[in-house]
C-alpha positions in Angstrom: 0.0 0.0 0.0 1.4 3.4 -1.0 0.5 6.9 0.0 0.0 9.3 -3.0 -0.1 13.0 -2.2 -1.0 15.9 -4.6 -0.4 19.2 -2.8 -0.9 22.8 -3.6 -3.3 22.6 -6.5 -4.3 26.2 -7.2 -7.7 27.3 -8.5 -9.6 30.6 -8.8 -13.2 29.8 -8.1 -16.5 31.3 -6.9 -17.4 29.5 -3.7 -18.9 31.3 -0.7 -22.1 32.4 0.9 -21.8 36.1 0.1 -23.0 37.4 -3.2 -19.7 39.2 -3.8 -17.8 35.9 -3.5 -19.9 34.4 -6.3 -19.1 37.4 -8.5 -15.5 38.3 -7.6 -14.2 34.9 -6.7 -11.3 33.8 -4.5 -8.1 31.9 -4.7 -8.2 28.3 -3.4 -5.7 25.6 -2.6 -6.5 21.9 -2.7 -4.4 19.1 -1.2 -5.3 15.4 -1.6 -3.7 12.3 -0.2 -4.9 8.7 -0.6 -3.7 5.2 -0.1 -3.7 2.8 -3.0 -2.3 -0.6 -3.8 0.8 0.3 -5.8 2.7 -3.0 -6.0 1.8 -3.6 -9.6 3.1 -0.1 -10.6 6.2 -0.5 -8.4 7.1 -3.7 -10.2 6.0 -2.8 -13.8 6.8 0.9 -14.1 3.5 1.1 -15.9 1.2 4.2 -15.5 -1.9 2.2 -16.2 -1.2 0.2 -13.0 -1.6 3.2 -10.7 -3.5 6.4 -10.3 -2.8 9.0 -12.9 -2.1 12.4 -11.1 -3.3 14.3 -14.2 -6.7 12.5 -14.0 -7.0 13.5 -10.3 -6.2 17.1 -11.1 -8.8 17.2 -13.9 -11.5 15.7 -11.6 -10.6 18.3 -8.9 -10.6 21.1 -11.5 -14.0 20.1 -12.8 -15.6 20.2 -9.3 -13.9 23.5 -8.4 -15.6 25.1 -11.4 -19.0 24.3 -9.9 -20.1 27.2 -7.6 -21.0 26.2 -4.0 -21.8 28.0 -0.8 -19.6 25.7 1.4 -16.2 24.2 1.2 -17.7 21.1 2.8 -19.9 20.7 -0.3 -17.0 21.1 -2.7 -14.9 18.6 -0.8 -17.7 16.0 -0.8 -18.2 16.4 -4.6 -14.4 16.1 -5.2 -14.2 13.0 -3.0 -17.2 11.4 -4.7 -15.8 12.1 -8.1 -12.5 10.6 -7.3 -14.0 7.4 -5.9 -16.3 7.1 -8.8 -13.3 7.0 -11.1 -11.0 5.1 -8.8 -13.3 2.9 -6.6 -10.3 0.7 -5.4 -8.6 3.6 -3.5 -8.1 3.2 0.2 -8.4 5.8 2.9 -8.1 9.4 1.7 -8.0 13.0 2.9 -8.8 16.3 1.1 -8.0 19.8 2.4 -9.6 22.8 0.7 -8.3 26.2 1.7 -9.8 29.6 0.8 -7.1 32.3 0.8 -7.9 35.7 2.2 -11.5 34.9 3.2 -13.9 37.8 3.8 -14.4 37.4 7.5 -14.1 41.0 8.7 -10.4 41.0 9.4 -7.0 39.8 8.2 -7.1 36.0 7.9 -4.6 34.2 5.7 -6.8 31.2 4.9 -9.7 29.0 6.2 -9.6 25.3 5.5 -11.9 22.3 5.5 -10.6 18.8 5.8 -12.6 15.7 4.8 -11.4 12.2 5.5 -12.6 8.9 4.2 -11.6 5.7 6.0 -11.6 2.4 4.0 
């Protein structure tokens, strides 16, 4: 079992509860890690025997383009999309961070973490 991590995926998106956030948008970071059986890839050096990182990125990008009020909702959609395409994955974690959130003061980021145990 191997741990695959994809960190610092950057997206400009329109998630938030305020009308301005849906118009102006914000910068987001997404980090994903998941366990997967990687022995076949380790032995064969064959991309088709493991998870393609580009595919994961494209799945995340597609869900980040769908406007949502809550980071929790975005994270669930991303997780569901990944497991639809890669149902054999083990436990995973996704962290979505909104940079410079409009909370009435200086805040670098807010984050939501969703974990799935298999």
